[in-house]
N, C-alpha and C positions, 0 to 999 in steps of 0.2 A: 548085199551089204549097204546099199545106198541109204536105206531107211535107218540104219543103225548108227551112222556117223554122228548125228546130233546127240545120240545117247552115249557115245564113247568120248565125246569132247570133254576136256578139262582144262585147268589152268596150271598144269605142271604140279610142282610141290605144294602150291597153295590149295590144290584139291584135297590135300590132307586135312586142311582146316574147314573147307566147305565141300564136303563130299556130295555126290549126286542125290543121295536119299534126303539129306538135309535141305538142299535147294528145292527138291520136289515138294517136300513137306511145307516149306515156307510159301512156295508158289500156290499150293492148294489151299493153305490157310488164308491167303489173300484172294482166293477165287480167281486166279489168273491161269489156271490150267486150260490148255487149248481144247476145243471141242472136236477138232479134226487134226489129222497129221499135217504138219506144216514144215516148210523148208527151214524155218527158224522157230523151233519150239521154245517155250518159256525158259527151260533150263539152259539152253544154249545162249539165249539172250542175256541171262544173268552172268554166265561165264564170259560172254563177250564184253559186258560192261566192266567186269573185273579186269579183263585183259586190256581194255582201253586205259584203265588207270595204271596198270602194270607197265604198258609199253608207251605211255604218254610221252610225246605228243604225236604218235603215229596215226595216220588217217584210218578211216573205217576199214577199207578193204585190206590194208596191210595188217591190221589187227586180226581180221578174220583169217588171213593166211597163216599168221602165227598160231592160231588155234587149231587149224586143220592140217598144217603142213606135215606134222609127224604122222598123222593118220594116212595121208596120201602116200608117203614113203613106205608105210606099212601095208599098202595095198587095200585099204579099207574105204576108199572114197566111193568106189562103184560108179554109179551114174550121177552121184551128188555133185553139184557145182556151186561155187561160192555165190552168194546172193549179191544183188546190186546194192549200192548205197541207199537208194530209195527204199528197198525192201527192208534193210536194217533199220532205217528211220521209222518205218511203219511198225516194225516189230517192237521197237523201244516204246512207241506210243501205246501198243496193246499191253505191254507189261506194266507200265506205270511206275511210280516210285514206291508204292507200298511194299512189294517184295524185297527191295533193297533195304528199306528202312527196317523191315521186320527181321531180315537176316542179320543186320547190324545189332538190333536189340537182342537177338537170340545169342549172338556170339561174343559181343563186347563184354569183357569182364576183367577184373584184376588178374594178373598172371604171376606175380611174385610170391615166393614162399619165405617164411622166417629165416631159412638158411641162406637166402640169396643176399649178397651185400647191397646196402643202400635202399632196401625195400621198406624196412620197418625202422622206427625210432622210438625207443622207450615204450614199446608195445603198440604204437600207432602205425598204421599203414600210411605212408606219405603220399598225398595226392595234391594236385594243383589244378587251378581253374584259370583259363585264359581265353581270349577271343581273338579272332582274326577275320579278315574280309577277303572274299574272292571276287575279282573282276570277272564279269560274265559277258557273253556276246551282246553287242549293242543292237538288240532287236526291240521292237515296240512291246512285244509280250513280256520280255524280261524287265524292261523299264517300268511297265505298269505294275508288275508283280513285286519287284524288289526295290524299286526306286534307285536314284543315283545321288552321289554326294554333291555338295555345293563346292564352288571354287571362286576365288577372287578374280579369275581371268575370264575373258570372253563373255558369254551370256550368264555366267554364274552357276553353271551345271557341269558336273564331271563328265569325262569322256565315256565311261562305261557304267552300267548298273552294277550294283554290288550286293553280295550275299554275306550276311553276318553269321559266323559260326562260333559258338562258345563251347569249349571242350573241357571235359574232366579227364585228367591224365594221371596215371600211376607213375610217380617220379622215378622209381627204381628200375622199371622196365620200359618206360616210354609208351605204354599201352594206352590208347584212347578208350576209356571205359564208357563214356557217354558223350553225346554231342547234341546241341540244339541249333536248328537252322532258322534264320530270320532274314528280314530285309534290311535295307540301309537304315530305315527309321526305327528299327527295333533295337532298343538299348541293350548293351552288353549285360548290365546289371539285371534287367528284366528277364532276359533269356536265361541267365544263370540260375534263376529261381527254379527252373524245371529240372535242374541237375540233382535236386534233392532226392528224386526217385532212385538214384544210383548210389547214394551215400549210406554207409553203415556205421555202427557205433565204434568200430575199431579204427576209424580213419581220422587223420589230421590233415585238413585241407589248407593249402597255402594260396594266397591271392595277392594281386597288386593293389595299388592305392586307389584305383578307380572302383573297387568292389565293395568296400565296407559301408553299405547302406543298412539302416536298421531293418528294413523290410526283408532284404536278402539274408541278413544275419539270422532273423527269426526263421525264415524258410529253410535254410540249410541246417541250422542246429536242431530243428524239430526232428531230424532223422537220428539224432544222437551223436552225430559226428562233431568233432571239435574243429575250430577254425583258428587260423593265424594269418591275418591280412595286414598289409602295410596301410598306413593312413597318411593323409597329408599333414605336414608339420604345422599348418596354421589352424588345424581343427581344435575347437575348444573341448578339452577333456579334463574337467575339474577333478581335483584329488579328493577322493572320499576316504581312502585308507591307504597309507604307505606300507609296503611289504618289505620284508628283510632283504630281498635281493635287489632292491632299488626300483622295482616296478610299483605300480599303484592301481587301485581299483577305482572305476568310474562307471558311469552309465551313458548309454547312447539312446536316443529316441527320435522317432520321425516327427514331422511337423504336426501331423494329425493324431498323434497318440493320445493326447489329453482329451480331445474331442471324442475319440472312439473308445475311451476308457481303458486303453492298453497301458500296462506297466512298462517303465523303461527297461532296457536290457543291460544287465551287469556285464562288464568286460574288464579285462586287465590290460594295462597300458605298459609298454616297454619302449623307453626312449633311449637311443644310443647314437654314438658316432664312431667313425672308423679312424683310428690314429695310425695312419699309414700313408706316407707321401706317395707311394706307388698306387694308391687308389683314389685318384681325383674324382670329385663328384660333390654330392651334397654334404653339408657339415653335420646334418642331423637326420636321423631316421626314427620313425614311430611305428610300432607294431601294436595291433589290437588282437587279443586272443580270448577265446572262450574258456581256456584252461586257467581257472582262477587260483589254483594251488601252486605256489612257487616251488614247492618241494618236488612236485611231479614234473614240472617243466621250468627249470630255472631260467631267469631272464637272459643271461649270457648265452646259455645253450640254445634257446629259441632264436636269438639274434644270429647266432652262427649257423643255425639250421635254415633260416629263411632263404638264403641264396639257392636252395634246392628248387625254389619256384621256377628258376630259369630253365629247368629241365622241360617245362611245358613249352617254352620258346623253341627249344631244340626240336621238339616233336613237330611243331608247326613248320619249322624250316625243313625237316625231313620230308614232309608231305608237299609243301608248296615249291620248294626249290629242287630237291633231288628226285623225288618220285614223279611229280608233275612235269618237271623239266625246267631248268634254270631260265630258259628263254621263253617259256610258255606262261605268259602273264594273264591270259584270258581263257576261261573255260569256253569250249567251242559251241555247246548246245544253245540253240536259239529259242528254246521254249523253257518255261519254268520247270516242267516235269523233267526234261532232259538235264537241266542244271542240277536239280536235286539228285537225279540218278548218278551223275558224275561225282558229286561230292560224297555221296554214300559209298560209291565204288572206291574212291580214294581212301576213305576211312576204313573200309573193309580190307583192302589190300595192305594198308599200313598195319592194321591190327594183326593180320595173318603173318606178316613178316616179323613183327615184334613177338608174336606168340612162338614162332619157330625159333627165333633167336633166344628167347627166354628158356625154351626147352633145351636148346643146345648148350646154353650156359649152365643150366642146372644139371645137365648130364655129364659135365666135365669131371675128371677125377678130383680136381680141387674146385671149390666154388669160384666162379668167375663173375665179376661185376659186369652187368649188361652194358655199361658205358664203354667197356673195352671191346665190344663187338662192333664192327663197322656196318652201318646201315647200308651204305652204297654197295659194299661187297655182297650183302644179303640180297639186295635188290637185283644186282646183275646175275647172281647165281639163280635166283628164282626165275628171271626172264629166260635164261637158257633152258631150264627144265620144261618150259611150255612147248618149245619146238622139239627138243630131244625126246621127251616122254610122250609116246603116242597115245594120247587120251588119258582117261582116269583108270583104265584097267589094263592088265590084271593088277591086283593089289601088290604083288611082290615087286613090280616095276616102280610103283609109287614109293614103296618102302626103301628101295635101293636109291631112288632119287633123293629121298630125305636123308639118308646116310651120307651121300656125297655133299649135300647142302650143309649138313652139320659139320662135316670135316672142313669144308671151305671157310665157313664163317669163324671157326675156332682155330684155324691154322695160324693166322697172323693177328694177334691181338693188338689193339691200339695201345699206345703208351698211357700210363696213368695221367689223369687230368692235371695240367699244370695251372699255376696261378696266373690269371690273366684278366684284363678288363679292356673294353673298347668303348669309345665315345659313340653316341647314337647320332651319327652324321652320315650324309651321302656325298659322293664326289661330284655328282651333277644334280644341282637343285632344280634348274629350269631348262626348258627346251628352247632352242632358237626358232622353232616353228610356231605359228599362230595356233591358238586353241581351237579345237573343233566346235563349231556352232551348229544350230539346228538346220541352217540352210545347207550345210555340208553333208547332211545325212542322206538326202535324196539328190545327189549330184547328177546333173544331166549326163547322159551317156551318148557316145558317138553313134551316129546313124549311117555314116558313109566311111569307106576305107580312106586312109590318110591321103593316098595319091589322088583320090577323087575330090578331096576337100581342099586341096591346095589352090590358092588363088595368088598368082604373081602380081605384085604391085609395081607399077612403073616408077621410075625415079622421079 
């Protein structure tokens, strides 16, 4: 039975989303299938990376124990023994990032149906784009690959290299449909252009005020999707035609459009304010949309719809705070390949959880809004199935685990969303400690035990 343990390993109920045949197919597609029998074959390494994200921030060996513990209690270990940390590191290097990226490309897709609340609006599937940054291990390789932010303290460089991630999210189900990875110096707007590959004609994409560049607008609308982005209030938007609902038509263009012979882009402008003393903030808001017909999307309705963009912020919070761990602020991998593996693993685990939650909501006797299912409940339930469920076989065990998972996440629904707002502030702005400088990165290490190094000074 020793040689069969890697073949039996799975990630609990998440194996339902990433079955062994699919993982093997993706590994073969990326030419990562091992030539000889190994202690850590490619499929097991993929499941290990998924388990790393699921059990974050558990260390390597603890994650491997979670994967194999159920098989040991089932008597399937045989002479197999858990590999060392160094062996796992080498196995990750052999796998590379391509299979993880290919698995995400293969599986990431919209999950909502027209019958599910909050997924569609006036025939459009509601989507949102937003970006975030991940701090990664402070290694020379990561710094060279990704770069680090600047700061006004110390030597003017940040403490950790950072990876920029721009995601396309389905608002109604919180599913990450696509994501683009870049370094610190890769702009959010530039990375967002690559998301055009995942847009379809039935989508309405929401975005914040940093996104509406003419180049990005052209790239995203070329897919046939419609856009509704917030714009800065000081942007010049001349009135070309006033519409009955109070919005107006204008054009936007890039600085080099005339030189390149490109025509300006026609957009519709919606300017509004919030007359509510309980909503402190800006006095005025401006939206740009590609939906030029006010009958199809009235100005007031689009303004009321725009806050759905914040569902994307909730998704990033689910991944970075709850799934990764509230106190885990830095990804552990010290190589660029390892960093990308970790990020794709987090995206894959989050998508699998959201897919299972959407299926559970759709299977309820009455339609349930996915917003009322607790992500942390789903996360904890999925973690338990990895240890309880001994591997990915037999199929009836996996199906039973799925039924228990579905019952748990739908047993206690969250209350309906209440009206609320919060200021964008932090309690602790600065640290009392000095900023880390380059001289601190290679700090001298002790060469003698402390009792040998003591020198008593006379009075």
